[in-house]
Structure formats: C-alpha cells, structure tokens
N, C-alpha and C positions, 0 to 999 in steps of 0.2 A: 366311796358309797357308803351310807348310812344304813343301821339297821332297818329302818323303815322301808328302804328302796329293795331289801333282800326278800325275794320270793318265799313266802313260808315253807314250802317242801324243801327248797335248797337251806333254808335256816335250820330246820329239823335233821337235815342230812349233816351238815357241819356241827351242830351240837352233839349230835350221836358219836361221831367220830372224837370229837373232845372228850366226852363221856368215857369212851373206850380207853383212850390214851391215859387218862386219869387213874382209871380203874386199874390199869396194869403198872401203875406207878411210873410212868414216864415222863420226864419234862418235854415240852414242846422241842427243845432245843435237842435233847438227846434222840427224839424220834427222827428230827430232820437230818442228823448226823449219820443216821444208819443208810440214807439214801443220798445224801450229798447235798441235800437241799438247806436253803438259807432259812434262819429262823423267820425270817420275814415270810416265806412261802406257808410254811408249817402253819404260823400264826392266822394268815389269811385265809386258808384252807378251812380251819376249825371255827373261824368265826364268820364265814358265809362271804368273805370279800373277794373270793377267787373262783374261778371255775373248777369243778371236781371230775375228773376224769376216771373211769372204771380201772385203769392200770395202776394209777396212783392211791386208789382207795384200796384195790387188793393187796398192796404192798403194805398200806396203814394196818389193814385186819391181820395180816400175817406179823407184823412187828408187835401188835398189843395181844396175838395168840386168840382172838376171837374164836369160840366156839361155832358149830354150825349153824346154831340158830341166830347168833347175831350177824354172821357172815352172810346168811340170806335175807335177814331182815334189812341190812345196810345196803347190799348190792340191789336189792329188788327198788329200795327207794332212790338209789342212785340213777338206775336206768330209767325211772320215771322222771327224774329231773333233768334228764339230757337237754330237753327244751322247756323252757320256762316262759309263761305268759303274764304280763304284768298290766293289767287294765289301768288305763289312765284316771279312771274315776277313783282308784285306790291311791293315786300319788299325784304328782303336781303335772298339770299338762304339759305336752311334749315342746311347745314353744314358750312357755313362762320362762321368767326370769329365774326362778330357783332351779327349775330343771337344766336350763342351759349353763347354769354354775355349777350344777352337778357332773353334767357331762364334760366340763371343762377339768374337773378334779380327776375325772376318769381319764381323759386324755393325758394329763399330765403323768400317769402312772405307767403310760404305754411306752414302747420301744418303737412301734410302726402303727400307722393307721392307714387303712385301703377302704375306698368308698367306690361303690356302683350306683351311678344315679342315673335313673331312666326319665324322670319326669322334670325335673328343675335343676338347676345349679348348685351344687352341695353348699350347705351351709358354711363351712371353712373356707369356701372362695367367696361367697357373697359380699356385695358391696353394702354399705349402710340402706341406701334407697333401694336396692333390690329386696333386702329383708324386710324393709318396712312394707313396701307394697305387697311382699308375697305374704305377710302376716295379716294384712289388711283384707286380702282376697280370700285366704284360705285357712285361717286358724279359728279357732273358738274362743281367742282372747277377746276380753273387753277393750274396748278401744283405749282407755286409760292406761292398760298394762303393756301395750305393744312398744312404747319408748323404750322402757326397762327391759325387755324382753330383746329387743334390737340390741341395745347396748351390752347385754349380756352374752348374746351371740358373738358380738364383735371381740369382746375380752377373750372369749374362746379362740379366737383366731391367733392371738399371740404365740399359741403352741406351735404354729408352722415356721416359727424362726428359731426354734431348738433344733440346731442342726445335729444333734445326737438323735433325733427321730427320722425315721422315713415316712414319707407321705406319698401314696400311690391314688390317685383318683381317676375315674373312668366315668365318663357321662356321655349320654347319646347326642348327636346333633338335634334331636328332637327336643330335648331338654334345654340345650343350650339357645334354640330359637324360641323357646316359650317367654313370652312377655307379660311381666306382671304389671307393667306400667307404661309410660310414653317412651318413646324410642331412645330419649337421652338416658335411661335408667339402663336399657341393654348395652348401649354403646360403651357407658362405663363399666359394665359388668365384662364386657369382652375385654377392655383394656386390662381390667385387674387380673384377668385369668392369663392373658398374655405375659404380664409382668411375673405372676407368681411362677408360670412354667419356666421360668429362668433361673428360679433358685435349686441350687445344688440338691437339696434333700427333698424337692418335690417333684414329681412325676405325674403329670395332668395328660391324659388322653381322651379324645372324642371320636366315638364311633360315628362315621360319615352316614348321612343319610341315603348314600349310593349303597353302602355296605348294608344298611340295615333293609332296603329295599330288595338287594339282592339274596336276602334271607340267609347271608352268611353269619349274622349276628343273632344269636337266640334271644328271643326277648325274656325280660325277668325283672320281677321286682327290685325295688333299690334296697341297698343293705351295707352295714359298715362291719368291716373286720378288723378286730382288735387284737394286736399282739403285744405280749407283756413280756419283761426279761425274766421273770420268776414263776411265770403261771401259763397254763395253757391259752391258746387263742378262743377267742369268742365271736360270733356272729350276732349283731344287733338288727332287728327289722322293725320299723314302725308300720303300723296301721292305723284306720281311723279311731280304733276304740282302745288298742293296747301296744306295748312293745313286747316284741318276743325275742328272747335270747336262747341263741343255740349254742351249746358247750359240747356237745356230743362228738369226739375226735371225726368218726366217720362223715357225721353230717357237715362238719366243719370244712373237712376236706373238699366237699363236693362245691361248696362255695368258693373255696381257693382256686379249684380247676375250672370254675366258671369265670372267676376274675382274672386268672391268666388268660383264658381264651380271649375275654374281650379286650385285654391288653396288647394281645397280638394283633387284633383286627383294628385297634384304634390309632388315630393320626397323633404323631407325637412331633417333637422340635419344630423345624422348619414346615413340615407339611401341617401341623397344628396350626402355626400361624397363618398359612395360606388359607386353612379352613376357616379362622376367624375373621381373615379378611374378607372372604366371600360372604360369610353371614353379614358383614358390615355393609357391604355392597348392596345386597339385596334389600336390607333395610332403609338404606339409602334410597333406593329406587322406588320402593313402597312408599316412602314418606314424600318424595318428590311428586309421585303421581296422585297422593292425596291432597298435596299442597295446591295443585293445579285443578283440582275439580271445582 
C-alpha cells in the first residue's frame, strides 16, 4: 500500500503514534519488544500500512506514558478511523490495471483471503474472457484500458498457487449463473471453478438457489476478508463510488460470523461439482432451445 492509498484520517493516527513513540525516546524495535511484536508490525502500524485496533493503541499509549489529553485525542481519532471510505475519484479506478497491481501486492502480504460474492464470480477465479466481458459491460474503464486491466487481474491470480496461503471463497448460485457473455464464456468459467476447487489450499463453496429461495441464506453485499500474519484482519467492500475498509474488531467479527454461516450453507466438494454440472446442463438446454427457434 502506498502513502497515496492510505486514508488521511488513518495516516494522521499512525503519524501521531510515531510522534509519541519518538517523544518517549523509544525505538520501534524497543516498543515492539515490550509486547512481543515484530519490528515489521510496529513499523506498519506507525506508517499507516496496517489496521490499528483499540487494544494495541492503548498498549502503545501506556508504553509511551501518554498523558490524559494525548490519550483522549488518540483514542477518539482511533474510534473514528475504525471504518474508512476511500472514494474512487481520489484514487485509481477499482478495475484499472494500477489498482489490480496494488491489490496483488496487498494479497501477497496476507496469510489468508476469504471472499463472499453475491453478484458475479470473484475476480480471483475469473477466466480471461469472463473478466474481459465483465469489464466491458460494467466498468467505467475506457475500452483501450481493458486489456491491461484483464492482464493485471490474471497476474493477481498467481497468489492462489502459494500453498502457504488459505483461500475461502463463497458465492451464490445467482452469481454463478450470471452471464457476462456467450455460453462459451460461462462453460469455461464453470470448468475453471471446478479445477481450482481441487487445490488443497482453496475452498470454494456455492450457496444453491434452493437454499437462497428457502431464505436460509441471509442476503448481503459482497466483501473480502483479509488476514495477515502480523496485523489484525480487515474487511474491504466495493461500492459504485468508493472502497470501504472495516478494521474495528467488533465489526470484522460480524463479517467473520456471516462468512462462516454462508460456508455452512454452501455446497462443497462433490456436491459443488454436481451443482456446477446442473448449471452447465441448464445452459445447454437453453442454448439448444435458442438454436432451434
């Protein structure tokens, strides 16, 4: 994450922590040693490259012997920073090549990535044709920028083959059946999902349409849950105009609970493969009916 991508409020909080540490005459390494933190974690916290949670901030304030005024100022800022919104107009477009590359760098720092997707196939699973048709239909990118954006998205997917990382992806059958292009695009996409579901570090689940219609699965917007080896987890949510980042532990836990609930409802393993085949067969039948008109 570059400084330009850090929300100003988060940057102010991180800078204030660094100022207090320096004023107390402590090195980043010395402060981290007090709590068993790595120097990397301490540096990321005070440079704005890591989520900041209240419990860690309180320990930081204790270590630097912050006075009541400083403590109140910092904790107030921390509580206001628990959810950050980064408007797209202030940064790269969400589907642009630069943004995809930035997300690739972010993904490389994680220990695990979980995705809930209710509208379309998640970007980490998309085939080149699916990604291209999706961007052509639903992005704000100029046509001449789409090839580079597709390539950057595909390059991001190399992280899936890092067996030290765990991936949990849950999507709805509604998202699975959404067609950005001709049937051939969907057939190839279904094949890719079946292939990736066989990887030992990738768990893919689909909440069936029957489960959705029985109202067993609560509807919710799509989100990404990012886990790090030396920093708290964060949740990222995309809207039409902005990216929202949730770091407050209580809020993150709600997303973790929702994801676990959807994982329990989703089809996995052989049941997932059977569901994929049903989608293929339905599409073949519709294609055949269209061909005979």
